C-alpha positions as CSV (number, residue, x, y, z in Angstrom):
1,M,49.7,-114.2,-24.2
2,A,51.9,-111.3,-23.1
3,P,55.0,-112.1,-21.0
4,T,54.5,-111.5,-17.3
5,K,56.8,-110.9,-14.3
6,Y,56.5,-110.6,-10.6
7,L,57.3,-107.4,-8.6
8,M,57.8,-107.8,-4.9
9,S,56.0,-105.3,-2.6
10,N,57.8,-103.4,0.1
11,G,54.7,-103.8,2.3
12,L,51.9,-101.4,1.7
13,A,51.7,-100.5,5.4
14,F,55.4,-99.6,5.4
15,S,55.9,-98.0,2.1
16,E,52.8,-97.6,0.1
17,N,54.1,-94.6,-1.8
18,K,57.3,-96.5,-2.8
19,D,55.2,-99.3,-4.2
20,M,53.1,-97.0,-6.2
21,E,56.2,-95.3,-7.5
22,K,57.8,-98.6,-8.5
23,L,54.6,-99.5,-10.4
24,R,54.8,-96.1,-12.2
25,K,58.5,-96.7,-13.2
26,K,57.6,-100.2,-14.5
27,A,54.7,-98.7,-16.5
28,L,57.0,-96.2,-18.1
29,K,59.0,-99.2,-19.4
30,G,55.9,-101.0,-20.6
31,W,55.4,-103.4,-17.6
32,N,51.8,-102.7,-16.7
33,L,50.1,-103.8,-13.5
34,K,47.8,-106.8,-14.1
35,K,46.9,-108.0,-10.6
36,F,47.9,-108.5,-7.0
37,R,50.1,-111.5,-6.2
38,F,51.2,-113.0,-2.9
39,M,53.4,-110.2,-1.3
40,G,53.6,-108.4,-4.6
41,Y,52.2,-107.7,-8.1
42,E,52.0,-109.4,-11.4
43,L,53.0,-107.2,-14.3
44,E,52.3,-107.7,-18.0
45,K,54.4,-106.5,-20.9
46,G,52.5,-104.0,-23.0
47,E,52.5,-100.3,-24.1
48,C,54.5,-97.8,-22.2
49,E,52.3,-95.6,-20.0
50,D,53.0,-92.4,-18.2
51,V,50.6,-92.9,-15.3
52,I,50.5,-92.6,-11.5
53,F,49.0,-95.2,-9.2
54,S,47.0,-95.0,-6.0
55,I,45.5,-97.5,-3.6
56,D,42.3,-97.3,-1.7
57,Y,41.3,-99.6,1.2
58,R,37.5,-100.2,1.3
59,K,35.3,-103.1,2.0
60,L,32.6,-103.1,-0.7
61,Q,29.1,-104.3,0.1
62,P,27.3,-106.3,-2.6
63,G,26.1,-103.9,-5.3
64,E,28.4,-101.1,-4.3
65,Q,31.2,-101.9,-6.7
66,V,29.9,-100.2,-9.9
67,E,29.1,-96.9,-8.0
68,Y,32.5,-97.1,-6.2
69,F,34.5,-97.5,-9.4
70,D,32.4,-94.9,-11.3
71,M,33.2,-92.4,-8.5
72,F,36.9,-92.8,-9.2
73,S,36.4,-92.9,-12.9
74,D,34.6,-89.5,-12.8
75,S,37.8,-88.1,-11.1
76,G,40.1,-89.5,-13.8
77,W,41.1,-92.7,-12.1
78,E,40.9,-96.1,-13.8
79,H,40.4,-99.2,-11.7
80,V,43.3,-101.6,-12.4
81,C,42.9,-104.5,-9.9
82,S,41.5,-105.4,-6.5
83,S,42.3,-108.0,-3.9
84,H,40.3,-108.4,-0.8
85,D,39.6,-104.8,0.4
86,M,42.5,-103.2,-1.6
87,H,41.8,-101.5,-4.9
88,I,44.6,-100.0,-7.1
89,F,43.8,-97.2,-9.6
90,K,45.8,-95.5,-12.2
91,A,45.5,-92.1,-13.8
92,K,47.4,-89.8,-16.2
93,K,50.3,-87.9,-14.6
94,G,49.0,-84.6,-13.1
95,T,45.6,-86.0,-12.1
96,I,44.5,-84.8,-8.7
97,P,45.5,-87.4,-6.1
98,I,42.8,-89.6,-4.5
99,Y,44.0,-88.6,-1.1
100,S,44.8,-84.9,-1.5
101,D,44.2,-83.8,2.1
102,V,44.9,-84.9,5.6
103,E,41.2,-85.7,6.3
104,T,40.9,-88.3,3.5
105,S,44.3,-89.7,4.4
106,R,43.3,-90.2,8.0
107,D,40.1,-91.9,6.9
108,K,42.1,-94.3,4.7
109,L,44.4,-95.2,7.5
110,E,41.5,-95.9,9.8
111,R,39.9,-98.2,7.3
112,L,43.2,-100.0,6.8
113,G,44.0,-100.2,10.5
114,K,40.9,-101.8,11.9
115,P,41.2,-105.3,10.4
116,V,45.0,-105.3,10.9
117,Q,44.6,-104.4,14.5
118,A,41.9,-107.1,15.0
119,Y,44.2,-109.7,13.4
120,T,47.1,-108.6,15.6
121,V,45.1,-108.8,18.8
122,F,43.9,-112.3,17.8
123,M,47.4,-113.5,17.0
124,L,48.8,-112.1,20.2
125,A,46.1,-113.7,22.3
126,L,46.6,-117.0,20.4
127,T,50.3,-116.9,21.0
128,V,49.9,-116.3,24.7
129,I,47.5,-119.1,25.0
130,L,49.8,-121.4,23.1
131,W,52.8,-120.4,25.2
132,T,50.8,-121.2,28.3
133,A,49.7,-124.6,26.9
134,M,53.3,-125.3,25.9
135,T,54.6,-124.7,29.4
136,L,51.9,-126.8,31.0
137,A,52.1,-129.7,28.5
138,S,54.6,-132.5,28.3
139,G,55.8,-135.2,25.9
140,F,54.3,-135.5,22.4
141,V,51.5,-132.9,23.1
142,Q,54.2,-130.4,24.1
143,T,56.0,-131.0,20.9
144,I,52.9,-130.4,18.8
145,V,52.0,-127.2,20.8
146,E,55.6,-125.9,20.4
147,W,55.3,-126.2,16.6
148,I,51.9,-124.4,16.6
149,F,53.3,-121.8,19.0
150,L,56.3,-121.1,16.7
151,T,53.9,-120.8,13.7
152,S,51.8,-118.3,15.7
153,V,54.9,-116.3,16.5
154,V,55.9,-116.2,12.8
155,L,52.4,-114.9,12.0
156,A,52.2,-112.5,15.0
157,V,55.5,-110.7,14.4
158,P,54.6,-109.2,10.9
159,A,51.2,-108.4,12.2
160,I,52.7,-106.4,15.1
161,M,55.1,-104.7,12.7
162,T,52.3,-103.8,10.4
163,T,50.2,-102.4,13.2
164,M,53.1,-100.3,14.4
165,A,53.6,-99.0,10.9
166,I,50.0,-98.0,10.5
167,T,50.0,-96.4,14.0
168,Y,53.1,-94.4,13.0
169,H,51.5,-93.2,9.8
170,K,48.4,-92.2,11.8
171,W,50.5,-90.3,14.3
172,K,52.4,-88.6,11.4
173,N,49.1,-87.7,9.8
174,R,47.8,-86.2,13.0
175,R,50.9,-84.0,13.3
176,K,50.4,-82.8,9.8
177,Y,46.8,-82.0,10.5
178,K,47.7,-80.1,13.7
179,M,50.3,-78.1,11.8
180,Q,47.8,-77.1,9.2
181,Q,45.3,-76.0,11.8
182,G,47.5,-73.8,13.8
């Protein structure tokens, strides 16, 4: 069994390109991406590779997987690993990027943003409901609701930050598109 190590993610919504570059640098040293891990990646010691990485966000329906991965393979991209609706691919340096234009980048951000925004709205609504319940409750019930409220805040804050990062990238992408158009 090859030695493995963990590589922390900077947060894909915040710095996807930095994460892909970190994976590239590790691959040059023989630490190859094996799979996603909680808030990061598991790397496995192996042969040094001069490759680039890219990620795609897509919910695959049953039976779509083979066609989806074949589409990338036909363009020179090899599937490395997937987790939930995130799929990482690698290719030889110089391969045409998966997202080479503003249109495909915008589509990717839309697919990424929808579930994150839904989760954020849910967490904000839950936090408001718990805050209201906390202010109305008393005694032991209030203590329990306070703990649940604090947990919801801990989950809501990163969700809000992620939504803000995705919104910023969408805005930046729109500006780039407008500049190209005129």
